mmCIF file of the N, C-alpha and C atoms, coordinates in Angstrom:
data_MODEL
# 
_entry.id   MODEL 
# 
loop_
_atom_site.group_PDB 
_atom_site.id 
_atom_site.type_symbol 
_atom_site.label_atom_id 
_atom_site.label_alt_id 
_atom_site.label_comp_id 
_atom_site.label_asym_id 
_atom_site.label_entity_id 
_atom_site.label_seq_id 
_atom_site.pdbx_PDB_ins_code 
_atom_site.Cartn_x 
_atom_site.Cartn_y 
_atom_site.Cartn_z 
_atom_site.occupancy 
_atom_site.B_iso_or_equiv 
_atom_site.pdbx_formal_charge 
_atom_site.auth_seq_id 
_atom_site.auth_comp_id 
_atom_site.auth_asym_id 
_atom_site.auth_atom_id 
_atom_site.pdbx_PDB_model_num 
ATOM 1   N N  . MET A 1 1  ? 14.762  7.749   -31.866 1.00 0.00 ? 1  MET A N  1 
ATOM 2   C CA . MET A 1 1  ? 13.532  7.280   -31.246 1.00 0.00 ? 1  MET A CA 1 
ATOM 3   C C  . MET A 1 1  ? 13.864  6.145   -30.284 1.00 0.00 ? 1  MET A C  1 
ATOM 4   N N  . ARG A 1 2  ? 13.419  6.293   -29.051 1.00 0.00 ? 2  ARG A N  1 
ATOM 5   C CA . ARG A 1 2  ? 13.672  5.251   -28.050 1.00 0.00 ? 2  ARG A CA 1 
ATOM 6   C C  . ARG A 1 2  ? 12.775  4.050   -28.317 1.00 0.00 ? 2  ARG A C  1 
ATOM 7   N N  . PRO A 1 3  ? 13.236  2.846   -27.979 1.00 0.00 ? 3  PRO A N  1 
ATOM 8   C CA . PRO A 1 3  ? 12.415  1.661   -28.254 1.00 0.00 ? 3  PRO A CA 1 
ATOM 9   C C  . PRO A 1 3  ? 11.151  1.584   -27.395 1.00 0.00 ? 3  PRO A C  1 
ATOM 10  N N  . ASP A 1 4  ? 11.109  2.279   -26.250 1.00 0.00 ? 4  ASP A N  1 
ATOM 11  C CA . ASP A 1 4  ? 9.918   2.197   -25.405 1.00 0.00 ? 4  ASP A CA 1 
ATOM 12  C C  . ASP A 1 4  ? 8.978   3.386   -25.609 1.00 0.00 ? 4  ASP A C  1 
ATOM 13  N N  . SER A 1 5  ? 9.185   4.166   -26.688 1.00 0.00 ? 5  SER A N  1 
ATOM 14  C CA . SER A 1 5  ? 8.353   5.341   -26.911 1.00 0.00 ? 5  SER A CA 1 
ATOM 15  C C  . SER A 1 5  ? 7.178   5.064   -27.842 1.00 0.00 ? 5  SER A C  1 
ATOM 16  N N  . HIS A 1 6  ? 6.999   3.853   -28.255 1.00 0.00 ? 6  HIS A N  1 
ATOM 17  C CA . HIS A 1 6  ? 5.891   3.512   -29.141 1.00 0.00 ? 6  HIS A CA 1 
ATOM 18  C C  . HIS A 1 6  ? 4.569   3.644   -28.388 1.00 0.00 ? 6  HIS A C  1 
ATOM 19  N N  . GLU A 1 7  ? 3.502   3.920   -29.113 1.00 0.00 ? 7  GLU A N  1 
ATOM 20  C CA . GLU A 1 7  ? 2.210   4.169   -28.474 1.00 0.00 ? 7  GLU A CA 1 
ATOM 21  C C  . GLU A 1 7  ? 1.671   2.953   -27.715 1.00 0.00 ? 7  GLU A C  1 
ATOM 22  N N  . ILE A 1 8  ? 2.021   1.759   -28.152 1.00 0.00 ? 8  ILE A N  1 
ATOM 23  C CA . ILE A 1 8  ? 1.500   0.565   -27.473 1.00 0.00 ? 8  ILE A CA 1 
ATOM 24  C C  . ILE A 1 8  ? 2.021   0.472   -26.039 1.00 0.00 ? 8  ILE A C  1 
ATOM 25  N N  . PHE A 1 9  ? 3.234   0.982   -25.813 1.00 0.00 ? 9  PHE A N  1 
ATOM 26  C CA . PHE A 1 9  ? 3.784   0.947   -24.458 1.00 0.00 ? 9  PHE A CA 1 
ATOM 27  C C  . PHE A 1 9  ? 3.051   1.925   -23.547 1.00 0.00 ? 9  PHE A C  1 
ATOM 28  N N  . GLY A 1 10 ? 2.643   3.044   -24.080 1.00 0.00 ? 10 GLY A N  1 
ATOM 29  C CA . GLY A 1 10 ? 1.859   3.999   -23.298 1.00 0.00 ? 10 GLY A CA 1 
ATOM 30  C C  . GLY A 1 10 ? 0.495   3.439   -22.929 1.00 0.00 ? 10 GLY A C  1 
ATOM 31  N N  . ARG A 1 11 ? -0.151  2.780   -23.893 1.00 0.00 ? 11 ARG A N  1 
ATOM 32  C CA . ARG A 1 11 ? -1.451  2.171   -23.593 1.00 0.00 ? 11 ARG A CA 1 
ATOM 33  C C  . ARG A 1 11 ? -1.303  1.034   -22.590 1.00 0.00 ? 11 ARG A C  1 
ATOM 34  N N  . ARG A 1 12 ? -0.243  0.249   -22.748 1.00 0.00 ? 12 ARG A N  1 
ATOM 35  C CA . ARG A 1 12 ? -0.013  -0.853  -21.815 1.00 0.00 ? 12 ARG A CA 1 
ATOM 36  C C  . ARG A 1 12 ? 0.233   -0.322  -20.408 1.00 0.00 ? 12 ARG A C  1 
ATOM 37  N N  . ARG A 1 13 ? 1.006   0.768   -20.306 1.00 0.00 ? 13 ARG A N  1 
ATOM 38  C CA . ARG A 1 13 ? 1.287   1.364   -18.999 1.00 0.00 ? 13 ARG A CA 1 
ATOM 39  C C  . ARG A 1 13 ? -0.005  1.864   -18.351 1.00 0.00 ? 13 ARG A C  1 
ATOM 40  N N  . SER A 1 14 ? -0.869  2.514   -19.125 1.00 0.00 ? 14 SER A N  1 
ATOM 41  C CA . SER A 1 14 ? -2.112  3.029   -18.542 1.00 0.00 ? 14 SER A CA 1 
ATOM 42  C C  . SER A 1 14 ? -3.028  1.889   -18.109 1.00 0.00 ? 14 SER A C  1 
ATOM 43  N N  . ARG A 1 15 ? -3.071  0.802   -18.869 1.00 0.00 ? 15 ARG A N  1 
ATOM 44  C CA . ARG A 1 15 ? -3.868  -0.361  -18.451 1.00 0.00 ? 15 ARG A CA 1 
ATOM 45  C C  . ARG A 1 15 ? -3.302  -0.980  -17.185 1.00 0.00 ? 15 ARG A C  1 
ATOM 46  N N  . ASN A 1 16 ? -1.979  -1.066  -17.095 1.00 0.00 ? 16 ASN A N  1 
ATOM 47  C CA . ASN A 1 16 ? -1.350  -1.626  -15.900 1.00 0.00 ? 16 ASN A CA 1 
ATOM 48  C C  . ASN A 1 16 ? -1.618  -0.766  -14.675 1.00 0.00 ? 16 ASN A C  1 
ATOM 49  N N  . ILE A 1 17 ? -1.577  0.540   -14.844 1.00 0.00 ? 17 ILE A N  1 
ATOM 50  C CA . ILE A 1 17 ? -1.872  1.436   -13.720 1.00 0.00 ? 17 ILE A CA 1 
ATOM 51  C C  . ILE A 1 17 ? -3.324  1.273   -13.290 1.00 0.00 ? 17 ILE A C  1 
ATOM 52  N N  . GLY A 1 18 ? -4.239  1.193   -14.252 1.00 0.00 ? 18 GLY A N  1 
ATOM 53  C CA . GLY A 1 18 ? -5.652  0.984   -13.931 1.00 0.00 ? 18 GLY A CA 1 
ATOM 54  C C  . GLY A 1 18 ? -5.879  -0.327  -13.208 1.00 0.00 ? 18 GLY A C  1 
ATOM 55  N N  . LEU A 1 19 ? -5.259  -1.385  -13.689 1.00 0.00 ? 19 LEU A N  1 
ATOM 56  C CA . LEU A 1 19 ? -5.401  -2.685  -13.044 1.00 0.00 ? 19 LEU A CA 1 
ATOM 57  C C  . LEU A 1 19 ? -4.809  -2.670  -11.645 1.00 0.00 ? 19 LEU A C  1 
ATOM 58  N N  . GLY A 1 20 ? -3.692  -1.991  -11.472 1.00 0.00 ? 20 GLY A N  1 
ATOM 59  C CA . GLY A 1 20 ? -3.094  -1.868  -10.141 1.00 0.00 ? 20 GLY A CA 1 
ATOM 60  C C  . GLY A 1 20 ? -4.008  -1.134  -9.179  1.00 0.00 ? 20 GLY A C  1 
ATOM 61  N N  . LEU A 1 21 ? -4.665  -0.082  -9.651  1.00 0.00 ? 21 LEU A N  1 
ATOM 62  C CA . LEU A 1 21 ? -5.603  0.651   -8.798  1.00 0.00 ? 21 LEU A CA 1 
ATOM 63  C C  . LEU A 1 21 ? -6.807  -0.204  -8.422  1.00 0.00 ? 21 LEU A C  1 
ATOM 64  N N  . VAL A 1 22 ? -7.314  -0.983  -9.370  1.00 0.00 ? 22 VAL A N  1 
ATOM 65  C CA . VAL A 1 22 ? -8.450  -1.866  -9.079  1.00 0.00 ? 22 VAL A CA 1 
ATOM 66  C C  . VAL A 1 22 ? -8.047  -2.931  -8.068  1.00 0.00 ? 22 VAL A C  1 
ATOM 67  N N  . LEU A 1 23 ? -6.881  -3.528  -8.234  1.00 0.00 ? 23 LEU A N  1 
ATOM 68  C CA . LEU A 1 23 ? -6.419  -4.537  -7.283  1.00 0.00 ? 23 LEU A CA 1 
ATOM 69  C C  . LEU A 1 23 ? -6.184  -3.931  -5.904  1.00 0.00 ? 23 LEU A C  1 
ATOM 70  N N  . GLY A 1 24 ? -5.626  -2.730  -5.862  1.00 0.00 ? 24 GLY A N  1 
ATOM 71  C CA . GLY A 1 24 ? -5.429  -2.047  -4.586  1.00 0.00 ? 24 GLY A CA 1 
ATOM 72  C C  . GLY A 1 24 ? -6.752  -1.756  -3.894  1.00 0.00 ? 24 GLY A C  1 
ATOM 73  N N  . ALA A 1 25 ? -7.755  -1.335  -4.666  1.00 0.00 ? 25 ALA A N  1 
ATOM 74  C CA . ALA A 1 25 ? -9.079  -1.077  -4.088  1.00 0.00 ? 25 ALA A CA 1 
ATOM 75  C C  . ALA A 1 25 ? -9.691  -2.361  -3.545  1.00 0.00 ? 25 ALA A C  1 
ATOM 76  N N  . PHE A 1 26 ? -9.488  -3.478  -4.247  1.00 0.00 ? 26 PHE A N  1 
ATOM 77  C CA . PHE A 1 26 ? -10.013 -4.757  -3.775  1.00 0.00 ? 26 PHE A CA 1 
ATOM 78  C C  . PHE A 1 26 ? -9.343  -5.169  -2.468  1.00 0.00 ? 26 PHE A C  1 
ATOM 79  N N  . VAL A 1 27 ? -8.047  -4.986  -2.375  1.00 0.00 ? 27 VAL A N  1 
ATOM 80  C CA . VAL A 1 27 ? -7.322  -5.315  -1.142  1.00 0.00 ? 27 VAL A CA 1 
ATOM 81  C C  . VAL A 1 27 ? -7.831  -4.457  0.012   1.00 0.00 ? 27 VAL A C  1 
ATOM 82  N N  . LEU A 1 28 ? -8.040  -3.172  -0.229  1.00 0.00 ? 28 LEU A N  1 
ATOM 83  C CA . LEU A 1 28 ? -8.573  -2.293  0.815   1.00 0.00 ? 28 LEU A CA 1 
ATOM 84  C C  . LEU A 1 28 ? -9.982  -2.699  1.230   1.00 0.00 ? 28 LEU A C  1 
ATOM 85  N N  . LEU A 1 29 ? -10.800 -3.132  0.272   1.00 0.00 ? 29 LEU A N  1 
ATOM 86  C CA . LEU A 1 29 ? -12.154 -3.584  0.589   1.00 0.00 ? 29 LEU A CA 1 
ATOM 87  C C  . LEU A 1 29 ? -12.119 -4.830  1.464   1.00 0.00 ? 29 LEU A C  1 
ATOM 88  N N  . VAL A 1 30 ? -11.281 -5.796  1.119   1.00 0.00 ? 30 VAL A N  1 
ATOM 89  C CA . VAL A 1 30 ? -11.166 -7.014  1.927   1.00 0.00 ? 30 VAL A CA 1 
ATOM 90  C C  . VAL A 1 30 ? -10.645 -6.676  3.318   1.00 0.00 ? 30 VAL A C  1 
ATOM 91  N N  . PHE A 1 31 ? -9.680  -5.782  3.414   1.00 0.00 ? 31 PHE A N  1 
ATOM 92  C CA . PHE A 1 31 ? -9.149  -5.369  4.710   1.00 0.00 ? 31 PHE A CA 1 
ATOM 93  C C  . PHE A 1 31 ? -10.230 -4.695  5.548   1.00 0.00 ? 31 PHE A C  1 
ATOM 94  N N  . ALA A 1 32 ? -11.011 -3.805  4.943   1.00 0.00 ? 32 ALA A N  1 
ATOM 95  C CA . ALA A 1 32 ? -12.065 -3.106  5.677   1.00 0.00 ? 32 ALA A CA 1 
ATOM 96  C C  . ALA A 1 32 ? -13.134 -4.073  6.171   1.00 0.00 ? 32 ALA A C  1 
ATOM 97  N N  . VAL A 1 33 ? -13.543 -5.013  5.334   1.00 0.00 ? 33 VAL A N  1 
ATOM 98  C CA . VAL A 1 33 ? -14.547 -5.999  5.751   1.00 0.00 ? 33 VAL A CA 1 
ATOM 99  C C  . VAL A 1 33 ? -14.003 -6.848  6.887   1.00 0.00 ? 33 VAL A C  1 
ATOM 100 N N  . THR A 1 34 ? -12.742 -7.230  6.821   1.00 0.00 ? 34 THR A N  1 
ATOM 101 C CA . THR A 1 34 ? -12.126 -8.015  7.888   1.00 0.00 ? 34 THR A CA 1 
ATOM 102 C C  . THR A 1 34 ? -12.099 -7.235  9.190   1.00 0.00 ? 34 THR A C  1 
ATOM 103 N N  . MET A 1 35 ? -11.727 -5.971  9.137   1.00 0.00 ? 35 MET A N  1 
ATOM 104 C CA . MET A 1 35 ? -11.679 -5.151  10.353  1.00 0.00 ? 35 MET A CA 1 
ATOM 105 C C  . MET A 1 35 ? -13.069 -4.981  10.959  1.00 0.00 ? 35 MET A C  1 
ATOM 106 N N  . VAL A 1 36 ? -14.082 -4.796  10.137  1.00 0.00 ? 36 VAL A N  1 
ATOM 107 C CA . VAL A 1 36 ? -15.445 -4.645  10.649  1.00 0.00 ? 36 VAL A CA 1 
ATOM 108 C C  . VAL A 1 36 ? -15.908 -5.939  11.304  1.00 0.00 ? 36 VAL A C  1 
ATOM 109 N N  . LYS A 1 37 ? -15.635 -7.066  10.666  1.00 0.00 ? 37 LYS A N  1 
ATOM 110 C CA . LYS A 1 37 ? -16.061 -8.347  11.242  1.00 0.00 ? 37 LYS A CA 1 
ATOM 111 C C  . LYS A 1 37 ? -15.330 -8.636  12.547  1.00 0.00 ? 37 LYS A C  1 
ATOM 112 N N  . LEU A 1 38 ? -14.052 -8.293  12.629  1.00 0.00 ? 38 LEU A N  1 
ATOM 113 C CA . LEU A 1 38 ? -13.299 -8.541  13.854  1.00 0.00 ? 38 LEU A CA 1 
ATOM 114 C C  . LEU A 1 38 ? -13.696 -7.582  14.967  1.00 0.00 ? 38 LEU A C  1 
ATOM 115 N N  . SER A 1 39 ? -14.094 -6.372  14.627  1.00 0.00 ? 39 SER A N  1 
ATOM 116 C CA . SER A 1 39 ? -14.436 -5.392  15.655  1.00 0.00 ? 39 SER A CA 1 
ATOM 117 C C  . SER A 1 39 ? -15.826 -5.604  16.233  1.00 0.00 ? 39 SER A C  1 
ATOM 118 N N  . GLU A 1 40 ? -16.655 -6.444  15.609  1.00 0.00 ? 40 GLU A N  1 
ATOM 119 C CA . GLU A 1 40 ? -17.989 -6.712  16.143  1.00 0.00 ? 40 GLU A CA 1 
ATOM 120 C C  . GLU A 1 40 ? -17.910 -7.463  17.457  1.00 0.00 ? 40 GLU A C  1 
ATOM 121 N N  . GLY A 1 41 ? -16.875 -8.220  17.676  1.00 0.00 ? 41 GLY A N  1 
ATOM 122 C CA . GLY A 1 41 ? -16.674 -8.906  18.941  1.00 0.00 ? 41 GLY A CA 1 
ATOM 123 C C  . GLY A 1 41 ? -17.465 -10.189 19.105  1.00 0.00 ? 41 GLY A C  1 
ATOM 124 N N  . GLN A 1 42 ? -18.129 -10.642 18.078  1.00 0.00 ? 42 GLN A N  1 
ATOM 125 C CA . GLN A 1 42 ? -18.881 -11.881 18.170  1.00 0.00 ? 42 GLN A CA 1 
ATOM 126 C C  . GLN A 1 42 ? -17.937 -13.066 18.018  1.00 0.00 ? 42 GLN A C  1 
ATOM 127 N N  . SER A 1 43 ? -18.433 -14.219 18.436  1.00 0.00 ? 43 SER A N  1 
ATOM 128 C CA . SER A 1 43 ? -17.649 -15.433 18.262  1.00 0.00 ? 43 SER A CA 1 
ATOM 129 C C  . SER A 1 43 ? -17.532 -15.732 16.776  1.00 0.00 ? 43 SER A C  1 
ATOM 130 N N  . MET A 1 44 ? -16.327 -15.905 16.307  1.00 0.00 ? 44 MET A N  1 
ATOM 131 C CA . MET A 1 44 ? -16.093 -16.128 14.887  1.00 0.00 ? 44 MET A CA 1 
ATOM 132 C C  . MET A 1 44 ? -15.964 -17.614 14.553  1.00 0.00 ? 44 MET A C  1 
ATOM 133 N N  . GLN A 1 45 ? -16.424 -18.472 15.457  1.00 0.00 ? 45 GLN A N  1 
ATOM 134 C CA . GLN A 1 45 ? -16.314 -19.898 15.198  1.00 0.00 ? 45 GLN A CA 1 
ATOM 135 C C  . GLN A 1 45 ? -17.305 -20.292 14.112  1.00 0.00 ? 45 GLN A C  1 
ATOM 136 N N  . GLY A 1 46 ? -16.887 -21.182 13.276  1.00 0.00 ? 46 GLY A N  1 
ATOM 137 C CA . GLY A 1 46 ? -17.736 -21.661 12.200  1.00 0.00 ? 46 GLY A CA 1 
ATOM 138 C C  . GLY A 1 46 ? -17.619 -23.166 12.074  1.00 0.00 ? 46 GLY A C  1 
ATOM 139 N N  . PHE A 1 47 ? -18.265 -23.695 11.063  1.00 0.00 ? 47 PHE A N  1 
ATOM 140 C CA . PHE A 1 47 ? -18.255 -25.132 10.836  1.00 0.00 ? 47 PHE A CA 1 
ATOM 141 C C  . PHE A 1 47 ? -16.964 -25.523 10.137  1.00 0.00 ? 47 PHE A C  1 
ATOM 142 N N  . ASP A 1 48 ? -16.175 -26.358 10.809  1.00 0.00 ? 48 ASP A N  1 
ATOM 143 C CA . ASP A 1 48 ? -14.940 -26.831 10.191  1.00 0.00 ? 48 ASP A CA 1 
ATOM 144 C C  . ASP A 1 48 ? -14.762 -28.332 10.400  1.00 0.00 ? 48 ASP A C  1 
ATOM 145 N N  . HIS A 1 49 ? -15.873 -29.059 10.388  1.00 0.00 ? 49 HIS A N  1 
ATOM 146 C CA . HIS A 1 49 ? -15.889 -30.516 10.456  1.00 0.00 ? 49 HIS A CA 1 
ATOM 147 C C  . HIS A 1 49 ? -15.404 -31.074 11.789  1.00 0.00 ? 49 HIS A C  1 
ATOM 148 N N  . THR A 1 50 ? -15.479 -30.296 12.832  1.00 0.00 ? 50 THR A N  1 
ATOM 149 C CA . THR A 1 50 ? -15.180 -30.797 14.170  1.00 0.00 ? 50 THR A CA 1 
ATOM 150 C C  . THR A 1 50 ? -16.319 -30.393 15.094  1.00 0.00 ? 50 THR A C  1 
ATOM 151 N N  . LEU A 1 51 ? -16.553 -31.205 16.109  1.00 0.00 ? 51 LEU A N  1 
ATOM 152 C CA . LEU A 1 51 ? -17.612 -30.923 17.068  1.00 0.00 ? 51 LEU A CA 1 
ATOM 153 C C  . LEU A 1 51 ? -17.074 -29.996 18.146  1.00 0.00 ? 51 LEU A C  1 
ATOM 154 N N  . ARG A 1 52 ? -17.730 -28.856 18.302  1.00 0.00 ? 52 ARG A N  1 
ATOM 155 C CA . ARG A 1 52 ? -17.351 -27.913 19.351  1.00 0.00 ? 52 ARG A CA 1 
ATOM 156 C C  . ARG A 1 52 ? -18.526 -27.774 20.308  1.00 0.00 ? 52 ARG A C  1 
ATOM 157 N N  . PRO A 1 53 ? -18.303 -28.061 21.573  1.00 0.00 ? 53 PRO A N  1 
ATOM 158 C CA . PRO A 1 53 ? -19.398 -27.934 22.544  1.00 0.00 ? 53 PRO A CA 1 
ATOM 159 C C  . PRO A 1 53 ? -19.958 -26.518 22.637  1.00 0.00 ? 53 PRO A C  1 
ATOM 160 N N  . SER A 1 54 ? -19.151 -25.516 22.356  1.00 0.00 ? 54 SER A N  1 
ATOM 161 C CA . SER A 1 54 ? -19.644 -24.139 22.456  1.00 0.00 ? 54 SER A CA 1 
ATOM 162 C C  . SER A 1 54 ? -20.666 -23.810 21.372  1.00 0.00 ? 54 SER A C  1 
ATOM 163 N N  . LEU A 1 55 ? -20.715 -24.602 20.301  1.00 0.00 ? 55 LEU A N  1 
ATOM 164 C CA . LEU A 1 55 ? -21.672 -24.348 19.230  1.00 0.00 ? 55 LEU A CA 1 
ATOM 165 C C  . LEU A 1 55 ? -22.969 -25.127 19.403  1.00 0.00 ? 55 LEU A C  1 
ATOM 166 N N  . LEU A 1 56 ? -23.005 -26.067 20.341  1.00 0.00 ? 56 LEU A N  1 
ATOM 167 C CA . LEU A 1 56 ? -24.214 -26.856 20.564  1.00 0.00 ? 56 LEU A CA 1 
ATOM 168 C C  . LEU A 1 56 ? -25.232 -26.037 21.346  1.00 0.00 ? 56 LEU A C  1 
ATOM 169 N N  . PRO A 1 57 ? -26.527 -26.279 21.097  1.00 0.00 ? 57 PRO A N  1 
ATOM 170 C CA . PRO A 1 57 ? -27.539 -25.583 21.897  1.00 0.00 ? 57 PRO A CA 1 
ATOM 171 C C  . PRO A 1 57 ? -27.470 -26.065 23.343  1.00 0.00 ? 57 PRO A C  1 
ATOM 172 N N  . PRO A 1 58 ? -27.882 -25.216 24.285  1.00 0.00 ? 58 PRO A N  1 
ATOM 173 C CA . PRO A 1 58 ? -27.825 -25.636 25.690  1.00 0.00 ? 58 PRO A CA 1 
ATOM 174 C C  . PRO A 1 58 ? -28.720 -26.854 25.943  1.00 0.00 ? 58 PRO A C  1 
ATOM 175 N N  . ALA A 1 59 ? -28.192 -27.783 26.723  1.00 0.00 ? 59 ALA A N  1 
ATOM 176 C CA . ALA A 1 59 ? -28.936 -29.015 27.031  1.00 0.00 ? 59 ALA A CA 1 
ATOM 177 C C  . ALA A 1 59 ? -29.983 -28.724 28.098  1.00 0.00 ? 59 ALA A C  1 
ATOM 178 N N  . GLU A 1 60 ? -31.180 -29.258 27.883  1.00 0.00 ? 60 GLU A N  1 
ATOM 179 C CA . GLU A 1 60 ? -32.252 -29.094 28.869  1.00 0.00 ? 60 GLU A CA 1 
ATOM 180 C C  . GLU A 1 60 ? -32.192 -30.254 29.852  1.00 0.00 ? 60 GLU A C  1 
ATOM 181 N N  . GLU A 1 61 ? -32.264 -29.922 31.122  1.00 0.00 ? 61 GLU A N  1 
ATOM 182 C CA . GLU A 1 61 ? -32.195 -30.978 32.138  1.00 0.00 ? 61 GLU A CA 1 
ATOM 183 C C  . GLU A 1 61 ? -33.525 -31.171 32.805  1.00 0.00 ? 61 GLU A C  1 
# 
């Protein structure tokens, strides 16, 4: 009898495969959301504690 033929190793392997598939699906989801956001073509500037003139409303004269 091989030392890795015990039933606990089979269950552990199946759990690891399942977890790997879930993590892979999560990575693909994050990648897809990133691609969709980048392909929209909008300005991706956000608030990062610095003043950007492009984010200010237009000044009325």
